[in-house]
N, C-alpha and C positions, 0 to 999 in steps of 0.2 A: 504494500500500500504506500503510494508516494506521500512523503511528509512535507516536501519542500516545493513541489511544482506549483502549488497554489499561490505562491508569492508573485506579485506583479513583476518583480525583478527577474523571476525565472522566465516568464514569457518574453521579456525584453532581451534577455541573454540568449535564449534559444533562437529568437528571430534574427538577431544580429549574427550569430554564428551560422545559421542556416543560409543567410544571404551572402556570406563571405566565401571567397574561393581561396584566398591566401591568408594564412593566420600565423601569428607569432605568439608563442607561449613562453613566458619567462618565469622561472622559479626564483625564490629568494636566495640570498647569499648563505653560505654555510648550510647547504641543503640537507634537509632531513627526509625521512621516508614519506611524509605526507606531501611535501611540495614536489618531490621527484615523482612519486607514485601518481599524484593527481595530474601532473603535466604529461607524463608518458601515457597514462590511461586515456587522457583526452586526445593525445596525438594519435593513438591507434583507432579511437572512435572516429575522429575526423578524417583520417586517411581512408578509412573504410567507406566513407561517403564520397571519395574522390577529391578531397580537398588537399591543397598543398600546405604543409605545416612545418614550421621550424621550432625546435625547443631550445631554449637558451638558459644558461646560468653563468654568472660571473665566476663562480668557483667550480672546480672539478667535481664530478659525481664521486662521493666517497666509495671506497672499495667495497664496503658492505652492501651497496646497492647496485653493484655492477652486474648482478644476476638478473636485474630487471630487463625485460624485453625492450630494446631500443635505447638502453643507457648510453651506448656509444654515439647516439645522435645528439646528445645534449652538449652544446658548445657555447663558448663565450662569444656570442654573435649579437650584434645590435639589430634592432628592428629596421625594416625597410618601409618606404613610404606607402606602398600599396597593400600592406598587411593589416588585418584586424588584430589589435593587441588584446591578449587575454592573460591576465595575471592571477594565478591561483595561489592561495595560502600566504598572501603577503599583507600585513596590516597597514603598510604605507609604502610609497614608492622608493624611499631610501633603502628598503630591503632588497632592491634589485642591484645595489652596489654600482659598479662601473658600467652596467648596461643601461642604467637610467640616463636619458638624455632629454633635458627639459625642452629643447627646441624641437627634437624629433617627436616627442610625445604630445606637444601642444596641438590643440584643435584636431585631435584624433579620437575616434571611438575607442574607448578603453573599457574592457569588461573585467570587473573586479569580483572574483569568486572566493569567498573565505568563510571561515567559521569562528574567527576570533572576535570577541566582543570589543576588543581594542581597535578594530579596524577603523581607519579615519575616513573611509568612503571617498577614496580618491578617484574613482572611476566615473566614466560617463554613465555606466550602468553598474550598480553595486548590489550583487546578490550575496548578502551576508546572512548566514544562518547559525547563530550561536547555539541553537539546539543540536546542531550536528557535532558528532564526536571528532570529526576531521573534515578537511576539505574533500578528501577522497570519497567520503560518504555522499557529499553533494554531487560529485561527479558521476556516481551511479545513476542519479536522477537526471543528470545532463544526458547521459546515454539513453535513458528511457524517453526523455522528452524529444530527442532527435531520432528516436526509433532505431537505434543502433543495437543490434544483438551483441551481448557481452560475450566475447570469446576468451580463451585462456590467457591471451596477452593482456587484454584490458583488465581481466579479473585479477591477475597476478599483481599488476601495478596498483590497482585500487585497494586490494586487500592489504597490501604492504603499507599503504598510507593509513588505513584504518588501524591495523595492528600496532604500528609503531606509535601513533598518536594516543592510543589508549593503553600503552604499556602492556600490550597483549591482553586486552580486555580486563584490565584491573582498575581503570579509573571510574569515577562516578558517572561519566558520560556513557558508560556501557549499559545500554538499555535492551529490553527484549527485541525492539525493532531493529537495533543495530546488529544483534546476533542473527536475526533473520537475513539481513543484508549480507553478513559475513558468510552464512551458510549458502546463500545464493551464489556468491562469488566462488566458493569452494566447489559447488556443483558445476560451475562454468570452467573449472580447471585450475583455480588458484591453489598452489601447494602450501597450505598453512604451515606444515611442519618445517618446510624450507624457510618460509618467511620469518618464523619466530626465532630462527637462529641468528638474525641480524642484531 
């Protein structure tokens, strides 16, 4: 049962992503499992729709997340003028580090998807869900909203984000609904036993 798709920001986010052909997805500096997992899960979802997507991070992907499908695609690369900007799991633009360019980001549609209550709502569209345990949990509903079947690559990336941000389901944000999402991702092929080793 979708928990977040009823948000007005969800509709705006999905419409902007659906209309774009070229997208730039940037994670935050010192990347953790949620920002990398969310970005790569989104990458696989969007490329399955035939879109051109680049994933960026100012810092290298940590060794513990190199097992994620597509981790080698994450590079320290700046946005291009014709790309839709999508920023997952960052509370403010300073979290992009050296990849943030105020001139390049000005007057651009910027999609801000996050679960942190501290998010400063820097986007043109701000889909902020403090009820979510992780940004990766929101990305599951992004896939649903775009009608993208969740395959093993998407599932692995998104379950990594969920598991790492909940300390393997030990935080107070671990709800029955979240466990249902995790079970769904496992059924789609996400290897929980491998993920919890990180």
